[in-house]
C-alpha positions as protocol buffer text, in pm:
chain_id: "A"
residue {
  index: 1
  type: MET
  ca { x: -3368 y: -25538 z: -14577 }
}
residue {
  index: 2
  type: PHE
  ca { x: -3351 y: -25285 z: -14857 }
}
residue {
  index: 3
  type: THR
  ca { x: -3573 y: -25066 z: -15072 }
}
residue {
  index: 4
  type: ILE
  ca { x: -3537 y: -24963 z: -15438 }
}
residue {
  index: 5
  type: GLU
  ca { x: -3698 y: -24653 z: -15585 }
}
residue {
  index: 6
  type: HIS
  ca { x: -3667 y: -24518 z: -15937 }
}
residue {
  index: 7
  type: ASP
  ca { x: -3663 y: -24138 z: -15942 }
}
residue {
  index: 8
  type: PHE
  ca { x: -3646 y: -23914 z: -16247 }
}
residue {
  index: 9
  type: ASP
  ca { x: -3265 y: -23892 z: -16257 }
}
residue {
  index: 10
  type: ALA
  ca { x: -3148 y: -24171 z: -16024 }
}
residue {
  index: 11
  type: THR
  ca { x: -3215 y: -24511 z: -15878 }
}
residue {
  index: 12
  type: VAL
  ca { x: -3221 y: -24488 z: -15498 }
}
residue {
  index: 13
  type: ILE
  ca { x: -3138 y: -24793 z: -15288 }
}
residue {
  index: 14
  type: THR
  ca { x: -3169 y: -24780 z: -14909 }
}
residue {
  index: 15
  type: LEU
  ca { x: -2999 y: -25052 z: -14701 }
}
residue {
  index: 16
  type: ILE
  ca { x: -3147 y: -25108 z: -14355 }
}
residue {
  index: 17
  type: ASP
  ca { x: -2929 y: -25291 z: -14101 }
}
residue {
  index: 18
  type: GLU
  ca { x: -3101 y: -25598 z: -13959 }
}
residue {
  index: 19
  type: GLY
  ca { x: -2787 y: -25756 z: -13815 }
}
residue {
  index: 20
  type: SER
  ca { x: -2698 y: -25801 z: -13452 }
}
residue {
  index: 21
  type: LEU
  ca { x: -2684 y: -25508 z: -13212 }
}
residue {
  index: 22
  type: PRO
  ca { x: -2553 y: -25243 z: -13227 }
}
residue {
  index: 23
  type: LEU
  ca { x: -2726 y: -25164 z: -13556 }
}
residue {
  index: 24
  type: GLN
  ca { x: -2570 y: -24926 z: -13807 }
}
residue {
  index: 25
  type: GLU
  ca { x: -2750 y: -24626 z: -13957 }
}
residue {
  index: 26
  type: ASP
  ca { x: -2932 y: -24674 z: -14290 }
}
residue {
  index: 27
  type: ILE
  ca { x: -2722 y: -24636 z: -14604 }
}
residue {
  index: 28
  type: THR
  ca { x: -2865 y: -24457 z: -14908 }
}
residue {
  index: 29
  type: ILE
  ca { x: -2714 y: -24526 z: -15251 }
}
residue {
  index: 30
  type: ASN
  ca { x: -2803 y: -24289 z: -15535 }
}
residue {
  index: 31
  type: ALA
  ca { x: -2715 y: -24427 z: -15879 }
}
residue {
  index: 32
  type: PHE
  ca { x: -2695 y: -24150 z: -16139 }
}
residue {
  index: 33
  type: ALA
  ca { x: -2570 y: -24186 z: -16499 }
}
residue {
  index: 34
  type: GLU
  ca { x: -2239 y: -24010 z: -16420 }
}
residue {
  index: 35
  type: CYS
  ca { x: -2170 y: -24128 z: -16060 }
}
residue {
  index: 36
  type: VAL
  ca { x: -2293 y: -24318 z: -15757 }
}
residue {
  index: 37
  type: THR
  ca { x: -2321 y: -24155 z: -15415 }
}
residue {
  index: 38
  type: ILE
  ca { x: -2330 y: -24342 z: -15083 }
}
residue {
  index: 39
  type: GLU
  ca { x: -2471 y: -24157 z: -14782 }
}
residue {
  index: 40
  type: GLN
  ca { x: -2495 y: -24246 z: -14414 }
}
residue {
  index: 41
  type: LEU
  ca { x: -2583 y: -24043 z: -14106 }
}
residue {
  index: 42
  type: ASP
  ca { x: -2294 y: -24014 z: -13859 }
}
residue {
  index: 43
  type: PRO
  ca { x: -2473 y: -24020 z: -13521 }
}
residue {
  index: 44
  type: ARG
  ca { x: -2169 y: -23873 z: -13345 }
}
residue {
  index: 45
  type: THR
  ca { x: -2187 y: -23549 z: -13546 }
}
residue {
  index: 46
  type: ASP
  ca { x: -2553 y: -23572 z: -13659 }
}
residue {
  index: 47
  type: ARG
  ca { x: -2432 y: -23504 z: -14015 }
}
residue {
  index: 48
  type: VAL
  ca { x: -2471 y: -23711 z: -14329 }
}
residue {
  index: 49
  type: GLN
  ca { x: -2140 y: -23835 z: -14470 }
}
residue {
  index: 50
  type: MET
  ca { x: -2122 y: -23883 z: -14848 }
}
residue {
  index: 51
  type: ILE
  ca { x: -1885 y: -24074 z: -15075 }
}
residue {
  index: 52
  type: THR
  ca { x: -1898 y: -24031 z: -15454 }
}
residue {
  index: 53
  type: LEU
  ca { x: -1782 y: -24311 z: -15686 }
}
residue {
  index: 54
  type: SER
  ca { x: -1723 y: -24290 z: -16060 }
}
residue {
  index: 55
  type: PRO
  ca { x: -1874 y: -24569 z: -16273 }
}
residue {
  index: 56
  type: GLU
  ca { x: -1524 y: -24718 z: -16303 }
}
residue {
  index: 57
  type: GLN
  ca { x: -1474 y: -24720 z: -15925 }
}
residue {
  index: 58
  type: LEU
  ca { x: -1813 y: -24888 z: -15880 }
}
residue {
  index: 59
  type: ARG
  ca { x: -1717 y: -25152 z: -16138 }
}
residue {
  index: 60
  type: ASP
  ca { x: -1388 y: -25213 z: -15955 }
}
residue {
  index: 61
  type: LEU
  ca { x: -1564 y: -25239 z: -15618 }
}
residue {
  index: 62
  type: ALA
  ca { x: -1810 y: -25495 z: -15755 }
}
residue {
  index: 63
  type: ALA
  ca { x: -1522 y: -25702 z: -15897 }
}
residue {
  index: 64
  type: ALA
  ca { x: -1318 y: -25672 z: -15576 }
}
residue {
  index: 65
  type: LEU
  ca { x: -1592 y: -25831 z: -15368 }
}
residue {
  index: 66
  type: ASP
  ca { x: -1528 y: -26165 z: -15543 }
}
residue {
  index: 67
  type: LEU
  ca { x: -1147 y: -26163 z: -15567 }
}
residue {
  index: 68
  type: PRO
  ca { x: -874 y: -26279 z: -15326 }
}
residue {
  index: 69
  type: GLU
  ca { x: -613 y: -26049 z: -15176 }
}
residue {
  index: 70
  type: GLY
  ca { x: -389 y: -25879 z: -15435 }
}
residue {
  index: 71
  type: VAL
  ca { x: -351 y: -25587 z: -15674 }
}
residue {
  index: 72
  type: TYR
  ca { x: -571 y: -25580 z: -15983 }
}
residue {
  index: 73
  type: GLN
  ca { x: -647 y: -25363 z: -16285 }
}
residue {
  index: 74
  type: LEU
  ca { x: -954 y: -25431 z: -16495 }
}
residue {
  index: 75
  type: ARG
  ca { x: -916 y: -25383 z: -16868 }
}
residue {
  index: 76
  type: GLU
  ca { x: -1161 y: -25409 z: -17150 }
}
residue {
  index: 77
  type: LEU
  ca { x: -1089 y: -25679 z: -17405 }
}
residue {
  index: 78
  type: PRO
  ca { x: -1044 y: -25559 z: -17763 }
}
residue {
  index: 79
  type: GLU
  ca { x: -1342 y: -25633 z: -17982 }
}
residue {
  index: 80
  type: ASN
  ca { x: -1303 y: -25933 z: -18210 }
}
residue {
  index: 81
  type: LYS
  ca { x: -1308 y: -25806 z: -18569 }
}
residue {
  index: 82
  type: GLY
  ca { x: -1387 y: -26076 z: -18811 }
}
């Protein structure tokens, strides 16, 4: 299950674990224009851990989910002038 909220400066997505036990803590994804942050409570320390991705890293992650094992570099194709 997940929720989507549109705030003034970000889109906030919350992922709620509905898998088999033990369940993981909710994940909050904040999508800003300049970066994406991923947050999750670490129950061992009772602190929220945060990872920040650039737009390019997010693009690479999305592409990696559909590719087989290997090393890749995404490049933009030159625009067709004509």
